[in-house]
TORDRENTOR-921567 format. One record per residue (C-alpha): residue number from 0; x, y, z. Coordinates in Angstrom, 3 decimals. Example, Ala and Ser with C-alpha at 12.3 -4.5 7.8 and 13.67 -1.06 7.14 Angstrom:
2
[titi 0 [12.300 -4.500 7.800]],
[titi 1 [13.670 -1.060 7.140]],
***
This chain:
178
[titi 0 [126.590 80.289 112.338]],
[titi 1 [125.782 78.999 115.601]],
[titi 2 [127.570 76.096 117.153]],
[titi 3 [124.124 73.601 117.442]],
[titi 4 [123.691 73.770 113.541]],
[titi 5 [127.105 73.244 112.828]],
[titi 6 [127.402 70.047 115.037]],
[titi 7 [124.047 69.031 113.331]],
[titi 8 [125.318 69.461 109.939]],
[titi 9 [128.538 67.445 110.868]],
[titi 10 [126.496 64.600 112.374]],
[titi 11 [124.269 64.489 109.326]],
[titi 12 [127.369 64.186 107.203]],
[titi 13 [128.794 61.443 109.202]],
[titi 14 [125.487 59.439 109.463]],
[titi 15 [125.655 56.307 107.181]],
[titi 16 [122.730 55.196 105.352]],
[titi 17 [120.513 52.981 107.606]],
[titi 18 [119.707 49.706 106.109]],
[titi 19 [116.468 48.313 107.394]],
[titi 20 [115.538 45.652 104.986]],
[titi 21 [117.930 42.923 104.001]],
[titi 22 [115.542 41.258 101.544]],
[titi 23 [112.400 42.155 99.363]],
[titi 24 [110.398 39.195 98.102]],
[titi 25 [107.803 39.370 95.477]],
[titi 26 [105.211 36.604 94.945]],
[titi 27 [102.055 36.608 93.111]],
[titi 28 [101.916 40.550 93.120]],
[titi 29 [102.654 40.787 96.889]],
[titi 30 [105.725 42.055 98.279]],
[titi 31 [107.177 40.907 101.615]],
[titi 32 [109.917 42.957 103.288]],
[titi 33 [112.213 41.266 105.709]],
[titi 34 [114.164 43.529 108.339]],
[titi 35 [117.510 42.708 109.745]],
[titi 36 [117.460 41.287 113.415]],
[titi 37 [116.848 43.849 115.929]],
[titi 38 [117.323 43.711 119.759]],
[titi 39 [113.773 45.185 120.783]],
[titi 40 [111.203 47.765 120.104]],
[titi 41 [112.196 51.193 121.278]],
[titi 42 [109.319 53.711 120.230]],
[titi 43 [106.229 54.059 117.976]],
[titi 44 [104.578 57.397 117.361]],
[titi 45 [102.324 58.974 114.778]],
[titi 46 [104.291 61.500 112.637]],
[titi 47 [103.202 63.743 109.596]],
[titi 48 [104.460 60.942 107.200]],
[titi 49 [102.704 58.049 109.157]],
[titi 50 [103.263 55.572 112.078]],
[titi 51 [106.823 55.691 112.865]],
[titi 52 [108.141 52.367 114.500]],
[titi 53 [111.839 52.368 115.983]],
[titi 54 [113.933 49.546 116.950]],
[titi 55 [117.281 49.004 118.747]],
[titi 56 [120.254 47.614 116.663]],
[titi 57 [121.037 43.780 117.927]],
[titi 58 [124.594 44.557 119.078]],
[titi 59 [124.754 48.362 119.263]],
[titi 60 [123.373 49.955 122.306]],
[titi 61 [123.481 53.460 120.797]],
[titi 62 [122.285 52.334 117.235]],
[titi 63 [118.635 52.481 116.151]],
[titi 64 [116.616 51.983 113.017]],
[titi 65 [113.096 53.093 112.059]],
[titi 66 [110.589 52.732 109.312]],
[titi 67 [107.043 54.418 108.684]],
[titi 68 [103.836 52.639 108.031]],
[titi 69 [101.833 54.766 105.909]],
[titi 70 [98.128 55.264 105.564]],
[titi 71 [96.335 52.835 103.392]],
[titi 72 [95.115 53.690 99.934]],
[titi 73 [91.890 52.766 98.557]],
[titi 74 [92.995 49.425 97.036]],
[titi 75 [95.068 48.677 99.957]],
[titi 76 [93.942 47.275 103.377]],
[titi 77 [95.624 46.540 106.682]],
[titi 78 [94.955 42.854 107.715]],
[titi 79 [96.613 42.811 111.118]],
[titi 80 [99.565 41.948 113.100]],
[titi 81 [101.141 38.602 113.352]],
[titi 82 [103.922 36.912 115.556]],
[titi 83 [106.091 33.870 114.991]],
[titi 84 [109.613 32.903 114.135]],
[titi 85 [111.666 31.587 111.352]],
[titi 86 [114.376 28.963 111.898]],
[titi 87 [117.911 30.360 110.570]],
[titi 88 [119.907 28.489 108.135]],
[titi 89 [123.024 29.211 110.072]],
[titi 90 [123.029 30.171 113.633]],
[titi 91 [124.976 33.039 115.074]],
[titi 92 [126.465 33.286 118.343]],
[titi 93 [126.149 36.322 120.954]],
[titi 94 [128.000 36.728 124.121]],
[titi 95 [125.995 37.307 127.027]],
[titi 96 [126.538 39.307 130.310]],
[titi 97 [128.325 36.594 131.906]],
[titi 98 [130.624 36.292 129.039]],
[titi 99 [128.933 32.856 128.109]],
[titi 100 [128.381 32.339 124.081]],
[titi 101 [124.715 31.523 123.053]],
[titi 102 [123.614 30.175 119.703]],
[titi 103 [120.653 31.995 118.273]],
[titi 104 [118.827 29.623 115.785]],
[titi 105 [115.474 31.240 115.702]],
[titi 106 [114.703 34.899 114.627]],
[titi 107 [111.309 35.967 116.158]],
[titi 108 [109.246 38.429 114.231]],
[titi 109 [106.386 41.034 114.423]],
[titi 110 [104.652 41.084 110.865]],
[titi 111 [102.591 43.885 109.803]],
[titi 112 [100.414 42.319 107.249]],
[titi 113 [98.572 44.216 104.353]],
[titi 114 [96.282 43.066 101.198]],
[titi 115 [99.157 43.569 98.720]],
[titi 116 [102.314 42.401 101.102]],
[titi 117 [103.681 42.446 104.458]],
[titi 118 [106.483 43.547 106.618]],
[titi 119 [108.420 41.242 108.766]],
[titi 120 [110.600 42.868 111.500]],
[titi 121 [113.069 40.407 113.417]],
[titi 122 [112.971 41.162 117.129]],
[titi 123 [114.883 39.080 119.486]],
[titi 124 [113.335 40.373 122.625]],
[titi 125 [109.990 38.427 121.611]],
[titi 126 [112.104 35.323 122.730]],
[titi 127 [111.742 36.513 126.347]],
[titi 128 [107.933 36.512 126.318]],
[titi 129 [107.967 32.778 125.334]],
[titi 130 [109.945 31.709 128.401]],
[titi 131 [107.719 31.279 131.545]],
[titi 132 [110.729 31.667 134.224]],
[titi 133 [111.225 35.295 132.934]],
[titi 134 [107.477 36.250 133.585]],
[titi 135 [108.261 37.981 136.898]],
[titi 136 [111.064 40.110 135.557]],
[titi 137 [110.936 43.740 134.782]],
[titi 138 [112.127 43.308 131.248]],
[titi 139 [109.498 40.776 130.505]],
[titi 140 [106.657 43.156 131.922]],
[titi 141 [108.264 46.122 130.040]],
[titi 142 [108.430 44.286 126.865]],
[titi 143 [104.868 42.907 126.844]],
[titi 144 [103.268 46.280 127.712]],
[titi 145 [105.297 47.973 125.145]],
[titi 146 [104.153 45.559 122.450]],
[titi 147 [100.555 45.754 123.643]],
[titi 148 [100.692 49.496 123.375]],
[titi 149 [102.199 49.285 119.909]],
[titi 150 [99.481 47.134 118.864]],
[titi 151 [96.810 49.448 120.044]],
[titi 152 [98.557 52.420 118.267]],
[titi 153 [98.874 50.512 114.965]],
[titi 154 [95.334 49.388 115.026]],
[titi 155 [94.045 52.825 115.936]],
[titi 156 [96.164 54.345 113.140]],
[titi 157 [94.328 52.021 110.538]],
[titi 158 [90.893 52.503 112.348]],
[titi 159 [90.732 48.735 113.192]],
[titi 160 [89.386 47.399 116.557]],
[titi 161 [91.594 45.085 118.503]],
[titi 162 [90.666 42.897 121.353]],
[titi 163 [91.492 44.126 124.825]],
[titi 164 [93.853 41.331 125.706]],
[titi 165 [95.731 42.081 122.495]],
[titi 166 [97.199 39.607 119.728]],
[titi 167 [100.481 39.245 121.544]],
[titi 168 [98.820 37.456 124.577]],
[titi 169 [97.323 34.738 122.505]],
[titi 170 [100.515 34.163 120.679]],
[titi 171 [102.486 33.796 124.064]],
[titi 172 [99.882 31.474 125.540]],
[titi 173 [100.048 29.184 122.193]],
[titi 174 [103.992 29.045 122.177]],
[titi 175 [105.118 29.606 125.530]],
[titi 176 [107.542 27.093 127.101]],
[titi 177 [109.374 26.371 130.258]],
***
């Protein structure tokens, strides 16, 4: 047995089950899936199973989770991508690079809407896109371009047309503050 396959098996055994959705809600024959809060979108790619979207865990630089968007069936339909935020019942605190604590009161999301339900992925990096003073930073530009590319890939996967400016730009224009 070679060393690589042995390491891979050991790593596989140590890997814990990754929890992506913390809540599943069913109303009027529609299911809505709610993800845990992630730091930002890492990668998206078309695989044999579907479209895999990967996010970085919120307080874990090495941790990530992914889920697959599958091709739609005959009675299913992809309606589009939406952006927004939900106010949190209980704010939680994070410590920044300068050792200051910040209260997080809103959870920003990307929602993949379908005829029979939707998937809400909470991604905290969307908050950066709503701050005008961050517009010239590399992180802002990278996040915006990365999300626009993800939108394009998702819409192509479902054979739908997307406007050139993208959905994220409209959301930013409507909601951007200081």
